[in-house]
C-alpha positions in Angstrom: 110.7 65.2 77.4 112.2 68.7 77.2 115.7 69.7 78.1 114.7 71.9 81.1 112.4 71.4 84.0 109.0 73.1 83.8 109.9 75.4 86.7 112.6 77.1 84.7 109.9 78.7 82.6 108.4 80.1 85.7 111.4 82.1 87.0 111.9 85.7 85.7 114.9 88.0 85.8 115.9 91.5 86.7 115.7 94.0 83.9 118.5 96.1 85.4 120.8 93.3 84.1 118.8 92.6 80.9 119.4 96.2 79.8 123.2 95.6 79.8 123.4 93.9 76.4 121.3 96.6 74.7 123.5 99.3 76.1 126.6 97.4 75.1 125.3 96.9 71.6 124.6 100.6 71.2 127.9 101.7 72.6 129.8 99.3 70.4 128.0 101.0 67.5 129.1 104.4 68.4 126.3 105.7 70.7 127.2 107.2 74.1 124.4 106.1 76.4 123.5 108.0 79.6 122.8 105.3 82.1 120.0 106.2 84.4 119.1 102.6 84.9 121.9 101.6 87.3 120.9 100.5 90.8 124.2 101.0 92.4 125.9 104.0 94.1 128.4 105.7 91.9 130.7 106.4 94.8 134.0 104.5 95.5 134.3 102.0 98.3 135.5 103.8 101.4 139.3 103.6 101.8 139.0 102.1 105.3 137.1 99.1 103.9 139.5 98.7 100.9 142.5 98.8 103.3 141.0 96.1 105.5 140.3 93.8 102.5 144.0 94.2 101.4 145.1 93.5 105.0 142.9 90.3 105.2 144.3 89.1 101.9 147.8 89.6 103.2 146.8 87.5 106.2 145.7 84.7 103.8 142.1 84.9 105.1 140.9 83.2 101.9 139.7 79.8 103.1 136.5 78.2 104.1 134.7 79.7 107.1 131.5 79.2 109.1 128.6 78.7 106.6 126.5 80.9 108.9 129.0 83.8 108.6 131.9 84.9 110.8 130.8 85.0 114.5 132.5 88.4 114.9 130.5 89.9 112.0 127.2 88.4 113.3 128.0 89.7 116.7 128.7 93.2 115.3 125.4 93.1 113.4 123.5 92.1 116.5 125.0 95.1 118.3 124.0 97.3 115.4 120.4 96.0 115.5 120.2 96.8 119.2 121.4 100.4 118.6 119.4 101.1 115.4 116.2 99.3 116.0 116.1 98.6 119.7 115.9 94.9 119.0 117.9 92.4 121.0 118.9 89.3 119.0 121.5 86.5 119.4 124.3 86.3 116.9 123.0 82.8 116.2 119.9 84.2 114.7 121.9 85.9 111.9 123.0 84.3 108.6 125.4 86.0 106.2 124.8 85.6 102.4 126.6 86.6 99.3 124.5 89.7 98.8 121.0 90.4 100.1 119.3 88.5 97.2 119.7 84.9 98.4 117.5 85.5 101.5 114.6 86.5 99.2 114.6 83.1 97.5 115.6 81.2 100.6 112.6 82.5 102.5 110.2 81.4 99.8 111.9 78.1 99.6 112.0 77.5 103.3 108.5 78.6 104.3 106.2 78.1 101.3 104.6 75.0 100.0 102.9 74.8 96.6 99.7 76.9 96.6 100.7 79.1 99.6 100.2 82.8 99.0 102.9 85.4 99.1 102.1 89.1 99.3 104.7 91.5 98.0 104.8 95.2 97.0 104.3 96.3 93.4 106.1 98.2 92.1 108.9 96.5 94.1 112.2 94.7 93.7 111.6 92.3 90.8 113.1 89.3 92.5 110.2 89.1 95.0 107.8 88.3 92.1 110.3 86.4 90.1 110.7 83.5 92.6 107.1 83.0 93.6 105.9 80.8 90.8 109.3 79.1 90.6 108.6 77.7 94.0 105.0 76.9 93.2 103.4 79.6 95.4 100.7 82.1 94.4 101.8 85.7 93.8 99.5 88.4 95.5 100.7 91.9 94.5 100.1 94.7 96.9 99.9 97.8 94.7 101.6 100.8 96.2 99.6 104.0 95.9 101.2 107.1 94.3 98.9 109.4 96.1 100.1 107.8 99.4 103.8 108.4 98.6 104.1 104.9 97.2 103.2 103.3 100.5 100.0 101.5 101.5 97.4 101.6 104.2 96.9 98.8 106.6 93.4 98.2 105.2 95.0 97.6 101.7 97.0 94.7 103.2 94.1 93.3 105.2 92.1 92.8 101.9 94.8 90.5 100.6 95.5 88.3 103.6 93.9 84.9 103.5 94.3 81.6 105.4 96.9 80.6 102.7 99.1 83.7 103.3 102.5 82.4 104.3 104.9 85.3 103.6 104.6 89.1 103.3 107.3 91.2 101.8 107.9 94.7 102.8 110.5 97.1 101.5 111.1 100.6 103.1 112.8 102.7 101.9 111.5 101.3 98.6 113.1 100.3 95.4 112.0 101.7 92.9 109.9 104.4 94.3 111.8 105.9 97.2 108.7 105.5 99.4 109.1 105.4 103.2 106.5 104.2 105.6 106.0 106.2 108.8 106.2 104.6 112.3 102.5 105.0 112.6 101.8 103.2 109.3 104.1 100.3 110.3 102.3 100.1 113.7 98.9 99.9 111.9 100.3 97.4 109.4 101.6 95.2 112.2 98.3 95.2 114.0 96.6 94.0 110.8 99.1 91.2 110.5 98.8 90.2 114.1 95.0 90.2 114.0 94.4 88.7 110.6 97.3 86.7 109.3 97.8 83.0 110.0 99.7 82.2 113.2 102.8 81.0 111.4 103.1 84.1 109.1 106.5 85.5 108.3 107.1 89.1 107.3 110.2 89.6 105.2 111.3 93.2 105.8 113.8 94.2 103.2 115.7 97.1 104.7 118.7 97.3 102.3 118.3 101.1 101.9 118.0 101.7 105.6 120.7 104.3 105.7 119.6 106.2 102.6 116.7 108.4 104.0 116.1 112.0 103.0 113.8 113.0 105.8 114.4 113.7 109.5 112.6 110.5 110.3 115.0 107.8 111.3 114.7 104.3 109.8 112.0 102.3 111.4 111.6 98.5 111.1 108.3 96.7 111.5 110.3 94.2 113.6 110.4 97.0 116.3 106.6 97.0 116.6 105.0 95.1 119.5 104.5 91.4 118.7 106.4 91.5 115.4 110.0 90.5 116.3 109.2 86.8 116.4 107.4 87.0 113.1 109.8 89.2 111.1 112.9 88.4 109.0 115.1 91.5 108.8 117.1 91.6 105.6 119.9 94.1 104.8 123.4 94.3 103.5 126.4 96.3 102.6 125.9 97.0 98.9 124.0 100.3 99.1 125.2 102.0 102.3 128.8 101.5 101.5 128.8 101.6 97.7 130.0 97.9 97.8 127.8 96.2 95.3 130.6 93.9 94.1 131.4 92.8 97.6 128.3 90.6 97.7 127.5 90.8 101.4 124.1 90.6 102.8 122.4 89.1 105.9 119.1 88.1 107.4 118.0 88.2 111.0 115.7 85.2 111.6 113.0 85.1 114.3 114.6 82.0 115.8 117.9 80.1 115.9 116.0 77.1 114.5 115.1 79.1 111.4 118.6 80.5 111.1 119.9 76.9 111.0 117.7 76.2 108.1 119.0 79.2 106.2 122.5 78.2 107.1 121.9 74.7 105.6 120.6 76.4 102.4 123.9 78.4 102.4 125.9 75.2 102.7 124.0 73.6 99.8 124.3 76.6 97.5 127.5 78.5 98.4 129.3 76.6 101.2 130.3 80.0 102.8 130.7 83.7 102.1 134.1 85.2 101.3 135.8 85.6 104.7 138.1 88.5 103.9 135.1 90.6 102.8 133.3 89.6 106.0 136.2 90.8 108.1 136.2 94.1 106.2 132.4 94.4 106.9 133.1 94.5 110.6 135.4 97.5 110.0 132.6 99.0 107.8 130.2 98.8 110.8 132.6 100.0 113.5 135.0 102.5 111.8 134.8 106.0 113.2 134.5 107.4 109.6 131.7 105.1 108.6 128.8 107.4 109.6 130.2 110.5 107.9 131.1 108.5 104.8 127.5 107.3 104.5 126.0 110.7 105.3 128.1 112.4 102.7 126.8 110.0 100.1 123.2 110.3 101.3 123.3 114.1 101.1 124.5 114.0 97.5 121.8 111.6 96.6 119.2 113.8 98.3 120.3 116.9 96.3 120.4 115.0 93.1 117.0 113.4 93.6 115.5 116.9 94.4 117.1 118.3 91.3 115.8 115.4 89.2 112.3 115.8 90.6 112.2 119.5 89.9 113.4 118.9 86.3 111.0 116.1 85.6 108.0 118.0 86.8 108.8 120.7 84.2 108.5 118.2 81.3 105.0 118.2 79.9 103.3 114.9 80.5 105.4 113.9 83.5 104.5 114.2 87.2 107.1 113.1 89.8 107.0 112.8 93.6 110.1 113.6 95.6 111.5 110.3 97.0 112.0 110.0 100.8 114.8 107.5 100.5 116.9 105.2 98.3 118.4 106.9 95.3 115.7 106.7 92.6 112.9 108.8 91.2 109.8 107.2 89.8 108.0 109.6 87.5 104.5 109.0 86.2 104.7 109.2 82.4 101.1 108.7 81.6 100.9 112.2 80.0 103.8 111.5 77.7 102.2 108.2 76.6 99.0 110.0 75.9 100.7 113.0 74.2 102.7 110.8 71.9 99.7 108.5 71.0 101.6 105.6 72.5 98.7 104.0 74.3 96.7 103.9 71.1 99.7 102.6 69.2 100.2 99.9 71.8 96.6 98.8 71.5 97.0 98.3 67.8 99.9 95.8 68.3 99.2 92.1 67.8 98.2 90.4 71.0 101.3 88.3 71.3 103.5 91.4 71.2 101.2 93.3 73.6 101.8 90.5 76.1 105.5 91.1 76.0 105.6 94.8 76.3 103.7 97.9 77.5 103.5 101.6 76.7 106.2 102.5 79.3 108.3 99.6 78.0 108.1 100.9 74.4 109.0 104.4 75.6 111.9 103.0 77.6 113.3 101.2 74.6 112.6 104.2 72.3 114.4 106.5 74.7 117.4 104.1 74.8 117.7 103.2 71.1 116.8 106.6 69.6 117.8 109.1 72.3 120.6 107.2 74.1 119.3 107.4 77.6 118.7 104.2 79.7 115.9 103.9 82.2 113.7 101.1 83.5 110.0 100.7 82.9 107.1 99.9 85.2 107.1 96.2 84.1 110.6 95.9 85.5 109.2 96.1 89.0 106.2 93.7 88.9 104.1 92.6 86.0 100.8 91.4 87.5 97.9 93.7 87.4 99.7 96.8 86.1 97.6 97.6 83.1 97.2 101.4 82.8 100.2 102.1 85.0 102.9 104.1 83.2 106.1 104.9 85.1 109.9 104.9 84.7 112.6 104.4 87.3 115.6 106.8 87.0 118.6 106.4 89.2 120.4 109.3 90.9 123.7 107.3 90.8 125.6 109.7 88.6 127.0 113.3 88.9 124.7 116.2 88.1 126.0 117.0 84.7 125.4 113.4 83.6 121.9 113.4 85.2 121.1 116.7 83.5 122.2 115.4 80.1 120.1 112.3 80.6 117.1 114.4 81.5 117.6 116.5 78.4 117.6 113.4 76.3 114.4 112.1 78.0 112.8 115.5 77.3 113.7 115.2 73.6 112.2 111.7 73.5 109.0 112.9 75.2 108.2 115.2 72.2 109.5 113.0 69.4 106.2 111.7 68.1 107.4 111.0 64.5 110.5 109.2 65.8 108.4 107.1 68.2 105.9 105.9 65.6 108.7 105.1 63.1 110.4 103.1 65.9 107.2 101.2 66.6 106.6 100.3 63.0 109.9 98.5 62.8 108.7 96.1 65.5 112.3 95.9 66.8 113.4 96.3 70.4 109.8 96.9 71.7 110.5 94.8 74.8 
């Protein structure tokens, strides 16, 4: 009998956090790493939120509270949903979590039995895929098309739906690609779901980047489409819009109060409740008169940075990069670099056990980090199933332009350093 349960081997992680020890090691040994791997805004928490947190602490608002979340916050969020998505929900359909991540696991735990199928975007937030086998379900990746702006057609989804499909994850604006689906696309996708999916299907619409959109098109939720509100879980939070990643505040809007009660009970079992003083400050974040301008200032800077990064990347031989429509990442295709450096051929010469742990873009990611001191994330960081022949990196725009430019210069140097790369591969160190 082993120490750990079998299911522990089935759960994966998030490479954004796994890169931390590598960066720490390099910096402790004198390298200054340019961090283009970070998935958090580089802006300070707005002062009106900080002031409210301090005020709530002075009020000693530090004790247990409703495991479902403060009623005042859930009511404020219901009001926001009516304004932003034209969806009317009860505060009792909302559950507050410590961050937006718990809802991802809770949904799989609550709805899926062993053998049920879960469709999720790839590339996509890695925690979607990470949890699936842990809960005994079957992962069904929906590969996003670069030529379609890293979205997908309704017909692509239709091919994957089966009688065993229990949960479908959507994420627009998308991490890691910045893709945004149009209202027409969401309408067609919803029609496929309504006409082809099992009756008790649930769609998990991850809308955490809802405010960070670079086009004139406002954010659209699939829950707003006819017939979808009673099948859709809307998930969002305060980490991205308010540069409040450490606040750990997220929420889900469930199709029914009954389902919300199940998620509340999971909260009780895992967390008891969410920090009340942060919840009180979140109400201010939603309602403060400076909130909109604060978010828009950040979004404008992200838009300008992403545009500058896209232009720069497209001038590097071997890279092609689409301009993102939202979030704060760029997702360049580095197939040309991998070919120019002989990286694909070198990968194919590796022993099979090592090949299984890495990929050409993973090796380039680690080479760029260890030998050129720039941190990025590889394609495998955003879904591992069925990605053979896909060569991408995710770069974050969460840094000022001089820092981004320095990182891009280092990436350029790595892209032509063939001798350095092959020496790096021969060491068989840090290849994954």
